N, C-alpha and C positions, 0 to 999 in steps of 0.2 A: 542596445541590447538583446536578447531573445531569450526564448524558455522553448525546452521540453517534456508536454507532455506522454503522462502516464496515466492510465487508468487499471487499477490493481482493484481489483474483483475475482472474488472467487470464494468458494464454500464456507471456509476459514483462514485467516490471518491472525498474526500476533507480533505485535508491536513491542515486543520487552526493550527499556531504557535502564533497568534498574537487578533485572532477575539475579538472584543468586541461591544456588546447591538445591536445595530438592521445592521450592518453591517462584513460576516462569508466569511472571505477571504478559500482564499488554499493557497500551495504550488503547485508548482512543481512535485513532490515528495514526497512520503509517507514520514512524520517524524516523531522520536526517542520515539516521545507520543504516536501519537497512534499506533503506529507497538508495543508496550508495552502493551496500554491499549486494544487491539487484545488477545495475547499474555493471559495477566491476564486477561481477560475474557474465555479464553479458557480453562484456569484451576482453574476457579474457582475464582481468588481473587476477593472478593469484593470492592468496591470505597472507605470500610471506614477501608480496612484493607493495613496493610503495603509493599512498593512495596518489601524489601529487596534483596531479591534474584536476581530480574532481576536489580538492580542496575550497576548493576556491568558488564553490557552485551555489548561490541561494536557491536556498530552500521550500518553498509553499505546497501546501494542503488543505486540499477540500471533502468536509464529508459531505457524499452526493447521498449515501445509502446506509446513516449509522448502524442497519445491523442490528446485536442480542451478542450479550457477553453469553462465555461459555465456559465453563468449569472440565474441566476430566485428569482421573488422576490415573497415576502405574503403575504398576507391582515389578518386583525385579528378582531375581533371585540369583544367586553366586555359588558354582558350581566350586568346589573348594574339596582336593584327594589328600584324604588319611596316606597317614605315614604304614598305617597297616596295609596300604591298597583301596581301601574301602572307598564311597562319593557319599560329603558331605551338600549338603543344601545350607546358605546361607541368607535369612532376607534380607535382601534391602531397602531404605528408608520409603516411603508412599509419597510419590512426589505426585504434587499439582503444578497443573498445566492450564493457561487459560487466554482462549482465544475469541477473534470476534469473527458472525459465524452473519452470513445472508449481508458481511456487506458492502460498500462499491465508494473506493476514495476517488478523487482526481489533484498529482500530485506532481507539482511541475523545477524541475530545477531551471533556474537562470543566470545566463554566461556565457562567453566567447562562442562568436553564430559555428565557428569552423567547430569545435568541438561538441558543440550538442548536436548539429549532422550528425557526427561518427556518434554517438550513443542512440539518435534515434535508431540507424542500421542496426548496431551494436543489436538494439532491443528486437526487433523484427529477426533478428539473425544471431542467435545468445550464441558464443562460445560453449561456456558451461549453461547446466537445467537453472531457468529461474525459477522462483519461490515467495511464498508473501510472508517473512518473517522467518520463516517455521521450510529446514524439509518439507516436510506432512504437507505445507502447502502451497497446493500449485495454485499458479493464479488461471482463472474458466477460459477462455478467450483471448485472444489477442493484448497488449499489452497500451503498446506501441498509439498517439494519438497525433505526432506532428510534432513536429517546431515552428515556433507563432513570433510573429512581430511584439512579441508584450512585454514588456520586465509581470515583476510577480504577481507582485500586488493587483496587476489586472488581468494576468491572466487569470487566473482564482473568478473575478468576478465576470468574462467578458468569454467562456468557452462553456461552450452547453452542459446542461447536467444528463450526468451518464448517471445516472441510477436506472435500474431494469426497468422497463416496460413498464408490468405489475407496482412496482413502486411509484410507478409515477402517478398509475391512471387511484389507485389506492389517493388519490390527489389531487385527483380530475375536478376538485369546488376550489380550487387554486391556482391560479391563472399564472402569479410566481410563485417561489419557495426561495422562503430563507435558507440557507446554508452557513452552516460554524464551517468558519478560515482557520489553519496555524501555519507561521511564516516566520520566516527571520526578521526581523526587528531591524531597521536600519539604525547605524549609528545617531545617536542623540533623544529616539523615536519613545514618545511618555508608554506610560502603563506594559510595558513589557516585562516577561518575565525569563530566570533562566532555565532549562530542563539539561540533561547531564546525556547527550548522545553528537554529540559532536564528533565521528570519527576521524581518527588520527591512524591510528597500523590494527589492521585484523586478522596479525599475523597471532596468531595459540598462545605458543608461546609468552606477548607481552603484547597482548591486545590493549588501545589505551584510545577512547573517551574523555573530550574537553565540552565543558560551558556551554550553548549560542543563549542568546536572549531572542528570542516568539514571543508574536503579539496574536493573541484570539479574536477574531472580529468576527462578522459576517456578511454575507455577498445575497445579493433575489437575485433569482434566475427562471429564465424563460419555463412555464409547464407545456410540454409539447401534446402533452394529454390532458389539458384543460378540456370543461368539457366546453362548446363549441368548435375548435381546433377540425381540422379537414384527418380524418380519420377515422378506419371502416366501422367501427363501431360504436363512431359517434348517432344520439338519435332521431330517429329519418332517416336514415342512410342501412338500415336492415341487419343481415343478422352476420355479428361476428364476423370474424376470419377463425376461419380454424389455427391452431398453435400447431406449427410444426419444424421440432426445438433439431432439423437432421437439415434445415436450411442456412446454417450457420456454417457448415461443414464446407469444405472446397469440393464444390460438380453440388450442393445443393437446392 
């Protein structure tokens, strides 16, 4: 078995598992349905097409940078033509939408190596645009982290910490940092809970989701920005290196 790893980071993310009508909530970590939807978009699988090859994948996610829960509300009006030719406007109900702001996650999918290699290639060169739960939430930077010879649980323990450098520096007093995880439970695993986000069909006319068992836990990762590490602004090494945001762009 192997895993394909994804870094999910952006100004806003929203991963709903039970949103209805005018209240669109978000989980505090990416959902399996949301991540498989992202993968399906990368591979060019349309909403009306079956998800057969993706349904057997084991899913796990690690909260590398928790972010903050924010709420937005939207107003809308609907135009209506009257019989006398005049136009009236009807106000629609307020819509409340929730997002995770400034968060970063590492998501892993475990399965057959050939399938995972294809997913990794697709995410690097997607057919359809990728977004973090909603179309208004584009990712900040590349998503693909590669394919690794781990199972899902081991990958969440072993993969390097993917929080922003600024967030890591805020915790520079900790050489090792505990991070929350959520992953698919193995058969018979104790202390499992159920979540209604196992995708069956994304068809807008008959969306279907099933229940899956998950286990919440904690892993400990190394902090590369801890005091005493080899970094430019560590004590006694001189002035901090100037931040250059353009350096992440091609040719920067």
